[in-house]
LUMROKE-188937 format. One line per 4 residues: number of its first residue (from 1); for each residue x negated, y, z of N, C-alpha, C. Coordinates in steps of 0.2 Angstrom, whole numbers, plus 5000, padded with zeros to 4 digits. Each point is the difference from the previous one (the first is absolute). Layout:
NUM	X Y Z X Y Z X Y Z; ...
END
This chain:
1	4706 5572 5561 4999 4995 4995 4993 4997 5002; 4997 4992 4998 4995 5000 5002 4995 5002 4997; 4995 5003 4998 4994 5000 4998 4997 4994 4995; 4999 4996 5003 4997 4993 4998 5004 4996 4993
5	5008 5002 5000 5003 4998 4997 5001 5003 4992; 4997 4998 4994 5001 5001 4995 5001 4996 4995; 5007 5006 4995 5001 4996 4993 4998 5002 4995; 4997 4995 4995 4997 4996 4996 5005 5004 4993
9	4997 5001 4996 5003 5001 4995 4999 4993 4994; 5004 4997 5000 4997 4992 4997 5003 5000 4994; 4998 5003 4994 5002 4999 4993 4998 4992 4996; 4997 4996 5004 4999 4992 4995 4994 5002 4997
13	4996 5004 5001 4992 5000 4997 4996 4999 5005; 4994 4999 4997 4995 4997 5006 4997 5005 5005; 5000 5008 4998 4999 5004 5004 5003 5000 5007; 5008 5002 4998 5003 4999 5006 5000 4993 5003
17	4998 4995 4999 5001 4994 5003 4995 5001 5006; 4994 5001 4995 4993 4999 5005 5001 5007 5006; 5003 5003 4998 5003 5005 5007 5002 4998 5005; 5003 4995 4999 5006 4997 5004 4993 4996 5006
21	4996 4997 4995 4994 4996 5005 4996 5004 5002; 4999 5004 4998 4994 5006 5003 5004 5003 5004; 5006 5002 5003 5002 5005 5005 5003 4993 5003; 5001 4994 5002 5002 4995 5005 4991 4997 5004
25	4995 5002 4995 4994 4998 5003 4998 5004 5005; 5002 5009 4998 4997 5004 5003 5007 5002 5005; 5005 4993 5004 5002 5003 5004 5008 5002 5000; 5001 5001 4994 5009 5005 5001 5004 4996 4998
29	5007 5001 5001 5005 4995 5001 5002 5003 4992; 5001 4996 4996 5002 5002 4993 5006 4997 4997; 5003 5005 4997 5008 4998 4997 5000 5000 4991; 5000 4998 4996 5001 5002 4994 5007 5002 4996
33	5000 5006 4994 5004 5003 4999 4999 4999 4993; 5005 4998 4995 4999 4999 4992 5005 5007 4999; 4999 5003 4996 5004 5007 4998 5001 4997 4993; 5008 4997 4998 5002 5000 4995 5003 5007 4997
37	4996 5001 4993 5001 5006 4999 5002 5000 4992; 5004 4994 5000 5001 4997 4992 5007 4999 5001; 5004 4997 5005 5007 4995 4999 5005 5003 5005; 4997 5001 5006 5006 5000 5005 4997 5008 5005
41	5006 5000 5004 5000 5007 5003 5003 4998 5009; 4997 5002 5005 5001 4998 5006 4999 5006 5005; 5006 5001 5002 4997 5004 5006 4996 5000 5006; 4998 4991 5002 4995 5000 5007 4997 4992 4996
45	4994 5000 5002 4996 4993 4997 5003 4994 5004; 5001 4996 4995 5003 4993 5000 4994 4993 5002; 5001 4996 5004 4995 4995 5000 5002 4995 4995; 4993 4996 4997 5002 4998 4993 4998 4992 5006
49	5003 4995 5001 4998 4994 5004 5000 4995 4993; 5003 5003 4994 4999 4993 4994 5000 5004 4995; 4993 4999 4996 5000 5005 4994 5000 4993 4993; 5003 4997 5001 5002 4995 4995 5004 5001 4992
53	5003 5006 5003 5004 5004 4996 4999 5006 5000; 4993 5002 5001 4995 5006 4999 4997 5001 4991; 4999 5008 4999 4993 4998 4995 4993 4996 5002; 4997 5002 4995 4994 4997 5002 4996 5004 5005
57	5001 5008 4999 4995 5003 5005 5003 4998 5007; 5007 4999 5001 5001 5001 5008 4998 4992 5000; 5001 4995 4996 4998 4993 5002 4993 5000 5003; 4995 5004 4997 4992 5000 5001 4999 5006 5006
61	5005 5004 5001 5000 5003 5006 5003 4995 5006; 5006 4996 4999 5002 4997 5005 4995 4994 5002; 4995 4994 4992 4995 4999 5004 4995 5001 5006; 4998 5007 4997 4995 5001 5005 5002 5002 5007
65	5007 5001 5001 5001 5003 5005 5001 4995 5004; 5003 4991 4998 5000 4995 5002 4994 4996 5003; 4994 5002 4995 4994 4996 5001 4996 5004 5006; 5001 5008 5003 4998 5004 5004 5006 5000 5006
69	5006 4997 4999 5004 5001 5008 5004 5006 5001; 5001 5005 4994 5002 5004 5002 5007 5000 4997; 5005 5006 5002 5008 5000 4996 4998 5005 4993; 5004 4999 4996 4999 5004 4994 5009 5002 5000
73	5000 5007 4999 5005 5002 4997 4999 5003 4994; 5008 5003 4996 5000 5004 4995 5005 5006 5000; 4997 5005 4997 5004 5003 4999 5002 5004 4994; 5005 5000 4998 5002 5006 4990 4999 5004 5001
77	4997 5004 4995 5001 5007 5000 5001 5000 4993; 5001 4998 4996 5000 4999 4992 5004 5007 4999; 5005 5003 5002 5003 5007 4999 4995 5007 5000; 4998 4999 5006 4996 5005 5002 4994 5000 4993
81	4997 4992 5000 4994 5001 4995 5003 5002 4995; 5004 5000 4996 5004 5000 4994 5001 5007 4998; 5002 5005 5007 5003 5006 5000 4991 5004 4999; 4997 4998 5005 4993 5004 5002 4995 5000 4997
85	4997 4993 4996 4995 4998 4997 5000 5000 4994; 5006 4995 4998 5001 4997 4992 5003 5008 4998; 5003 5006 5000 5003 5004 4998 4997 5007 5001; 4994 4999 5005 4995 5006 4998 4992 4997 4994
89	5003 4992 5001 4995 4999 4995 5002 5001 4992; 5005 5000 4998 5004 5001 4996 5001 5007 4997; 5002 5005 5007 5000 5008 4998 4992 5001 4999; 4996 4999 5003 4991 5003 4998 4999 4998 4995
93	5002 4995 4996 4998 4998 4994 5003 5005 4994; 5007 4999 5001 5005 5005 4997 4997 5007 4999; 4996 5003 5004 4997 5008 4999 4992 5000 4999; 4998 4993 4996 4996 4998 4999 4993 5000 5004
97	5002 4997 5008 4994 4999 5004 4999 4991 5000; 4996 5000 5004 4998 4995 5001 4998 4996 5008; 5006 4997 5002 5002 4999 5007 4995 4994 5002; 4999 5001 5007 4998 4995 5003 5004 4998 5005
101	5007 4993 4999 5006 4999 5004 4997 4999 5008; 4994 4998 5002 4999 4998 5006 4997 5004 5004; 4999 5006 4996 4999 5006 5007 5007 5000 5001; 5005 5002 4996 5008 5000 5001 5001 4996 5007
105	4999 4994 4998 5003 4992 5004 4998 5002 5005; 4994 5000 5002 4995 4999 5004 5004 5003 5007; 5000 5009 4999 5005 5004 5005 5005 4999 5002; 5003 5000 4993 5008 4998 4999 5005 4996 5004
109	4995 4994 4996 5007 4994 5002 4994 4994 5004; 4993 4998 5000 4998 4995 5002 4999 5003 5007; 4994 5003 5000 4999 5002 5008 5009 5002 5003; 5003 5003 4999 5005 5004 5001 5004 4994 5005
113	5000 4995 4993 5006 4996 5004 4997 4994 5004; 4993 4998 4999 4996 4997 5005 4999 5002 5005; 5001 5008 5001 5001 5005 5008 5008 4995 5002; 5004 5003 4995 5005 5001 5004 5003 4992 5004
117	4997 4995 4993 5001 4993 5004 4994 4998 5007; 4997 5005 4998 4994 4997 5008 5004 5003 5006; 5004 5005 4998 5004 5003 5006 5006 4997 5003; 5004 4996 4997 5004 4998 5000 5000 4991 5000
121	4991 4999 4999 4999 4993 5005 4994 5001 5007; 4999 5006 5002 4996 5000 5005 4994 5001 4998; 4997 5003 4995 4994 5000 4999 4997 5007 5000; 4994 5002 5002 4998 5006 5000 4997 5000 4994
125	4993 4995 4997 4997 5001 4993 5005 4996 4994; 4995 5001 4996 5002 4997 4995 4994 4999 4995; 4999 4996 4996 4994 4997 4997 5001 4998 4991; 4995 5002 4997 5000 4996 4994 4993 4999 4998
129	5002 4998 4993 4992 4996 4999 4998 5006 4994; 5000 5007 5000 4995 5003 4998 4992 5000 5002; 4997 5000 4994 4993 5003 5004 4999 5005 4999; 5000 5003 5005 4998 5007 5004 5001 4999 5007
133	4996 5007 5003 5001 5000 5007 5002 5006 5002; 5004 5001 5008 5002 5007 5002 4995 5002 5006; 5002 5005 5002 4996 5002 5006 5004 5008 5003; 4997 5003 5003 5000 5006 5003 4995 5004 5001
137	5002 5008 4999 4993 5004 4999 5000 5004 5005; 4995 5004 5000 5000 5004 5008 5005 5005 4998; 5004 5002 4995 5005 5004 5001 5006 4997 5001; 5001 4995 5003 5005 4993 5001 5004 5000 4996
141	5000 5000 4991 5000 4999 4997 5000 4991 4996; 5005 4996 5001 4998 4993 4996 4998 5001 4991; 4995 4998 5000 4999 4998 4992 5000 4993 4998; 5000 5000 4996 4998 4994 4993 4994 5000 4999
145	4995 4994 5002 4992 4998 4996 5000 4998 4995; 4995 4998 4996 4999 4995 4994 4997 4993 5004; 5005 4994 4998 4999 4994 5001 4991 4997 5000; 4998 4995 5002 4993 5001 4995 4999 4993 4995
149	5005 5000 4997 4999 4995 4994 5002 5005 4993; 4995 5002 5000 4998 5006 4994 5004 4997 4995; 5001 4993 4997 5004 4999 4993 5008 5000 5004; 5002 4998 5005 5008 5001 5000 5001 5007 5006
153	4997 5003 5002 5000 5005 5004 5007 5004 4996; 5005 5001 5006 5007 5003 5000 5001 5005 5001; 4995 5006 5004 5004 5006 5005 5002 5005 4995; 5000 5000 4994 5000 5003 4995 5009 5000 4999
157	5002 4995 5002 5008 4998 4998 5003 5003 5005; 4997 5002 5006 5002 5001 5007 4999 5007 5004; 4999 5004 4994 5000 5008 5002 5006 5005 5003; 5006 4996 4997 5008 5004 5001 5004 4997 5007
161	4994 4997 5003 5003 4997 5006 5001 5006 5005; 5006 4999 5005 5001 5006 5006 4995 4998 5007; 5000 5004 5001 4994 5001 5009 5004 4994 5002; 5007 4998 5001 5004 4997 5004 4996 4992 4998
165	5001 4998 4993 5000 4994 4995 4992 4997 5003; 4995 5006 4998 4993 4998 5002 5001 4997 5007; 5001 5005 5005 4999 4997 5006 5001 4994 5002; 5004 4997 4998 5006 4995 5001 4997 4992 4997
169	4994 5002 4994 5000 4993 4994 4993 5000 5004; 4999 4991 4999 4994 4998 4999 5000 4997 4995; 4992 5001 4998 4998 4996 4993 4993 4996 5000; 5003 4993 5004 4997 4997 5001 4993 4997 4996
173	5000 5002 4991 4997 4996 4996 4994 5007 5001; 5002 5004 5002 4995 5005 4997 4993 5000 5002; 4998 4996 5001 4992 4998 5001 4998 4993 4998; 5005 4998 4997 4999 4993 4995 4998 5000 4993
177	4998 4995 4996 5002 5000 4993 5006 4995 4998; 5001 5004 4995 5006 4996 4997 4997 4991 4996; 4996 5000 4999 4997 4991 5000 5000 4996 5005; 4997 5004 5005 5001 4995 5007 5004 5000 5003
181	5006 5005 4999 5007 4998 5000 5003 4994 4998; 4999 5000 4993 5003 4995 4997 4999 4991 5002; 4992 5001 5000 4998 4994 5005 5001 4997 5007; 5003 5005 5003 5002 4999 5005 5009 5000 5001
185	5002 5001 4996 5008 4998 4998 4999 4993 4995; 4995 4998 4996 5001 4992 4997 4998 4996 5007; 4996 5000 5004 4998 4998 5005 5004 4999 5005; 5006 5003 5000 5006 5000 5005 5006 4997 4995
189	5000 4999 4992 5004 4997 4996 5007 5003 5000; 4997 5006 4999 5006 5006 4998 5002 4999 4995; 5005 5000 4997 5003 5000 4995 4997 5008 4995; 5001 5005 5004 4998 5005 4998 4992 5002 4996
193	4995 4996 5003 4992 4999 4998 5002 4997 4991; 5005 4997 4999 5001 4996 4993 5006 5005 4995; 5001 5007 5001 5006 5002 4995 4996 5004 4999; 4993 5002 5002 4995 5008 4995 5003 5004 5003
197	4999 5007 4996 5001 5007 5003 5006 5003 4994; 5005 5003 5003 5005 5006 4994 4996 5005 5000; 4996 5004 4995 4997 5004 4999 5005 5006 4996; 5006 4998 4996 5004 5005 4997 5004 5001 5005
201	5006 5008 4998 5004 5002 5003 5004 4994 5001; 5003 5001 5007 5003 4993 5001 5010 4997 4997; 5001 5006 4997 5006 5002 4999 5002 4999 4992; 4992 4999 4998 4999 5000 4992 4999 4991 5001
205	5006 4999 4994 4998 4991 5000 4993 5001 4994; 4999 4994 5000 4993 4998 4995 5004 4998 4992; 5007 5000 5000 5005 5000 4994 5002 5006 4999; 4997 5006 5003 5004 5007 5000 4994 5004 5000
209	5001 5007 4998 4997 5006 4999 5000 5006 5003; 4997 5005 5001 5003 5006 5005 5004 5002 4993; 4999 5003 4996 5004 5002 4994 5009 4998 5001; 4998 4993 4999 5007 4997 5000 5004 5000 5006
213	4997 4999 5005 5003 5004 5008 5001 5005 5000; 4999 5003 4998 5001 5010 5002 5006 4999 4994; 5001 4997 4996 5006 5003 4993 5005 4995 5003; 4999 4996 5003 5006 4998 5003 5005 5003 5006
217	4995 5004 5003 5003 5003 5008 5001 5010 4995; 4996 5000 4994 5002 5007 4999 5002 5002 4992; 4999 4994 4998 5004 5001 4992 4994 4999 4997; 5001 5001 4992 4995 5001 4996 4996 5006 4998
221	4994 5000 5001 4997 5005 4999 4999 5002 4991; 4999 5007 4997 4999 4999 4994 4996 5001 4998; 4996 4998 4993 4994 5002 4998 5000 5011 4999; 4993 4998 5000 4998 5009 5001 4993 5002 4997
225	4998 5003 4998 4993 5003 4998 4994 4999 5002; 4996 4997 4998 4992 4998 5003 4997 5007 4996; 4998 5005 5007 4995 5006 4995 4994 4999 5001; 4996 5001 4995 4993 4999 4999 4997 5003 5002
229	4994 5000 5002 4994 5005 5003 4999 5006 4998; 5003 5001 4992 5000 5007 4999 5007 5003 4999; 5005 4998 5004 5005 5002 5002 5006 4998 4995; 4999 4996 4995 5006 5000 4996 5003 4992 5000
233	5006 5000 5000 5003 4992 4999 4996 4998 4996; 4998 4992 5003 4999 4996 4995 5002 4993 4999; 5004 5000 5002 5006 4993 5002 5006 5000 5003; 5002 4994 5001 5007 4998 5005 4998 4995 5007
237	5000 5001 5005 4999 4997 5005 5005 4997 5002; 5000 4993 5004 5007 4997 5000 5004 5001 5007; 4998 5004 5002 5005 5003 5007 4993 5000 5005; 5000 5007 5004 4994 5000 5005 4999 4996 5005
241	5005 4995 5002 4999 4994 5006 4998 4994 4997; 4996 5002 4993 4994 4994 4999 4995 5004 4998; 4998 5004 5005 4993 5002 4999 4998 5004 5006; 4993 4999 5002 4997 5004 5005 4995 5005 4999
245	4998 5004 5004 4994 5003 4998 4994 4998 5001; 4997 4999 4997 4993 4998 4997 5001 4995 4995; 5005 4996 4999 5001 4994 4994 4998 5002 4993; 4996 4994 4998 4995 5000 4993 5005 4997 4997
249	5000 4994 5001 5002 4993 4996 5008 5001 5001; 5002 4998 4992 5007 4999 5001 5004 5007 4997; 4995 5003 4998 5005 5007 4999 5003 5001 4990; 4998 4996 4997 5001 5001 4995 5001 5003 4994
253	4994 5005 5003 4998 5007 4996 4993 4997 4997; 4999 5005 4993 4993 4999 4997 4998 5006 4999; 4996 5004 5004 4999 5005 4999 4994 5000 4995; 4994 4998 5002 4994 4996 4997 4994 5001 5003
257	5003 5001 5008 4996 5002 5006 5003 4997 5006; 4997 4996 5005 5003 4999 5005 5004 5006 5003; 5007 4998 5003 5004 5005 5004 5000 4996 5007; 5003 5003 5005 5004 4997 5005 5005 5004 5003
261	5004 4999 5002 5006 5005 5005 4997 5003 5003; 5001 5006 4999 4997 5007 5006 5006 5003 5005; 5005 5000 4995 5005 5002 5006 5007 4997 4997; 5006 4999 5004 5007 4998 4999 5004 5006 5001
265	5005 5005 4996 5005 5004 5001 5006 4995 5001; 5002 5001 5005 5008 4995 5002 5004 5006 4998; 4999 5006 4999 5005 5005 4998 5001 5000 4995; 4996 5001 4994 4999 4999 4994 4999 4994 4998
269	5000 4995 5002 5000 4994 4997 4994 4999 4994; 4993 5004 5003 4997 4999 4997 4993 4997 5002; 4994 4996 4997 4995 4998 5000 4993 5003 4999; 4995 5003 5004 4994 5005 4997 4996 4995 5000
273	4997 5001 4995 4994 4994 4999 4991 5003 5002; 4996 4999 4998 4995 5003 5003 4993 4996 4997; 4995 5003 4998 4996 4997 4997 4995 4994 5005; 4998 4996 4999 4995 4995 5005 4996 5004 5002
277	4998 5000 5005 4995 5005 5006 5002 5007 5004; 5007 5001 4997 5005 5003 5002 5004 5000 5006; 4997 4993 5001 5007 4998 5007 4997 5001 5005; 4994 5004 5002 4998 5002 5007 5002 5005 5001
281	5001 5003 5008 5002 5005 5001 4995 5001 5008; 4997 5006 5001 4996 5003 5005 5005 5004 5006; 5008 4998 4998 5004 5002 5007 5007 4998 4998; 5004 4999 5005 5007 4999 5001 5003 5003 5007
285	5006 5000 5000 5005 5002 5004 5004 4994 5003; 5001 5001 5005 5003 4995 5005 5006 5003 5004; 5006 4996 5000 5005 5003 5005 5003 4994 5003; 5007 5001 5002 5003 4996 5007 4993 4995 5005
289	4999 5007 5003 4993 4997 5005 5003 4996 5006; 4996 4995 5002 5001 4996 5007 4994 4999 5003; 5000 5005 5006 4994 5001 5004 4998 4996 5004; 4995 4995 5000 4999 4993 5004 4995 5002 5004
293	4992 5000 4999 4997 5001 5005 4999 5008 5003; 5000 5004 4996 5000 5006 5002 5008 5003 4999; 4999 5005 5006 5005 5005 5000 5004 5004 4995; 5007 4998 5000 5003 5003 4995 4999 5008 4999
297	4996 5002 4994 4999 5008 5000 5001 5002 4994; 5000 5009 4999 5002 5001 4993 4996 5004 4999; 4991 4998 5003 4996 5004 4999 4993 4995 5002; 4997 4998 4995 4995 4995 4999 4994 5002 4996
301	4996 5001 5000 4995 5001 4995 4992 4996 5001; 4998 4995 4997 4994 4995 5002 4999 4994 4994; 4996 4998 5002 4997 4992 4997 5004 4994 5001; 5003 4997 4997 5004 4993 5001 4998 4993 4994
305	5000 4995 5003 5001 4995 4994 5006 4998 4998; 5003 4999 4994 5004 4999 4997 5002 4992 4997; 5005 4997 4999 5001 4994 4995 5007 5005 4995; 4998 4998 4994 5007 5003 4996 5005 4994 4998
309	4996 4994 5003 5004 4993 4996 4997 4995 5005; 5003 4995 4999 5000 4995 5008 4992 4998 4997; 5000 4998 4993 4991 4997 4999 4995 5005 5001; 5002 5005 4998 4995 5005 5002 4994 5001 5004
313	4993 5002 5001 4997 5000 5006 5003 5007 5003; 4998 5001 5005 4999 5008 5003 4995 5005 4997; 5003 5005 4998 4996 5005 4997 5001 5006 5004; 4993 5004 5001 5001 5006 5003 5002 5003 4998
317	5003 5006 5002 5002 5005 4999 5002 5006 5003; 5001 5006 4997 5002 5007 5004 5007 5000 5001; 5004 5001 5006 5005 4998 5001 5003 5007 5004; 5008 5004 4995 5003 5006 5003 5005 5000 5002
321	5004 5000 5005 5007 5000 5002 5004 5006 5002; 5005 5002 4997 5002 5006 5002 5007 4999 4996; 5005 5004 5006 5005 4998 4998 5004 4994 4999; 4997 4995 5001 5004 4994 5000 4996 4995 4994
325	4996 5005 4997 4998 4996 4993 4992 5000 5001; 4999 4995 4997 4993 4996 5000 4995 5002 4993; 4994 5005 4999 4997 4999 4995 4994 4995 4998; 4997 4997 4998 4996 4996 5000 4995 5003 4994
329	4991 4998 5001 4998 5005 4997 4993 4994 4998; 4999 4997 4997 4994 4995 4997 4995 5002 4999; 4994 5000 5005 4993 5001 4996 4999 4995 4992; 5000 4996 4999 5000 4996 4993 5008 4998 4998
333	5002 5002 4993 5007 4997 5000 5001 4992 5000; 5006 4999 5003 5004 4993 5000 5005 4998 4995; 5001 4994 4997 5003 4998 4996 5008 5000 5002; 5005 5002 4994 5006 4997 5003 5003 5002 5003
337	5000 5005 5004 5004 5003 5008 5007 4999 4997; 5004 4995 5003 5010 4999 4996 5002 5004 5005; 5005 5004 4997 5006 5004 5003 5003 4993 5004; 5005 5001 5006 5002 4996 5002 4996 4993 5004
341	4994 5001 4999 4996 4993 5004 5000 5004 5006; 4995 4997 5006 4998 5003 5003 4992 5003 5004; 5000 5003 5003 4992 5003 5002 4999 5000 5008; 4996 4999 5002 4999 4996 5007 4992 5001 5000
345	5002 5006 5006 4996 5005 5002 4992 4994 5007; 4996 5001 5000 4998 4995 5005 4993 5005 5004; 4998 4998 5006 4994 5003 5003 4999 4994 5005; 4992 4996 5000 4998 4995 5003 5005 4996 4999
349	5002 4999 4994 5005 4993 4998 5007 5000 5002; 5001 5007 5005 5006 4999 5002 5005 5006 4998; 5005 4998 4999 5003 5003 4994 5005 5006 5003; 4997 5007 4999 5003 5005 5002 5007 5003 4997
353	4999 4998 4993 5009 5003 5000 5000 4997 4993; 5006 4999 4997 5002 5000 4991 5004 5003 4998; 5003 4998 4993 5004 5004 4998 5001 4998 4991; 5003 5002 4998 5004 4999 4992 4995 5004 4994
357	4998 4999 4996 4995 5003 4996 5006 5002 4994; 4999 5007 5000 5004 5004 4994 4999 4997 4994
END
């Protein structure tokens, strides 16, 4: 394979479009690939030579490819996306957890199929528009590192990638700022620059909601008991999938004082409430660990920085790993550590490992 030949995941958005221009300027031989996760299924990438009958995302990606003189392919993986990402999303909510589908998708769908297609097209590397960086430590392990744009930094979403995936990916936008990239795209008259950003979960449409999506897959979820802070039933919820840990609004409960969702018990179909101020915790446990910058180990006791949600800052904590289970102790309590969300552990802004909050 030619190590200067790279396959860019072209989504039709501004970030992946600017990736193409950046890589071409750096001397790479660039191909584009649109991953169709909604409609089609393919065994190999298919070249697009006319986008007139395609969806708006592909039309935008095709215009970018035409602008910069590269070939654009598409690969349909809708069936895999449905079975792996959508199904996990629904099942996690049914257990009373709050998943982040991008974490699952990046490893098992997006980066997997980008690399599969790269292999078939003779590309050694792949590239995406994530605001993050990669590197290799003195221990020989590849790591993901935080990007320079503090408002768009996306390393948190990439903790579950494999060593092979990290070793073969380029993040051309890691040292750039989103606002500058919009200006670059506008200067080249790219459609992507006028399309705005997609910030919601890609398979939940603006006319839909999480609960309706899940019930179409798994059936109607029954009402159950809200349990008050003093341990007594205090009203009926409308199905556990309609609530998340930390939620305050829309509960339909009047207890004479502010309350929030403390815990969701999927097995008992109960939602436990707590008084305002009790949403903080000084410890949590994490499972499903994926080691990135540090070696796979079952014995670690030390201090690392941790993020417990995408928009949260890194917080120093004592971290203990034993028998594949991670326990985290915070010097100051943190708010609403949510089961199903990710905890990502950093040292010097490099991801050491990550996992799912229990």
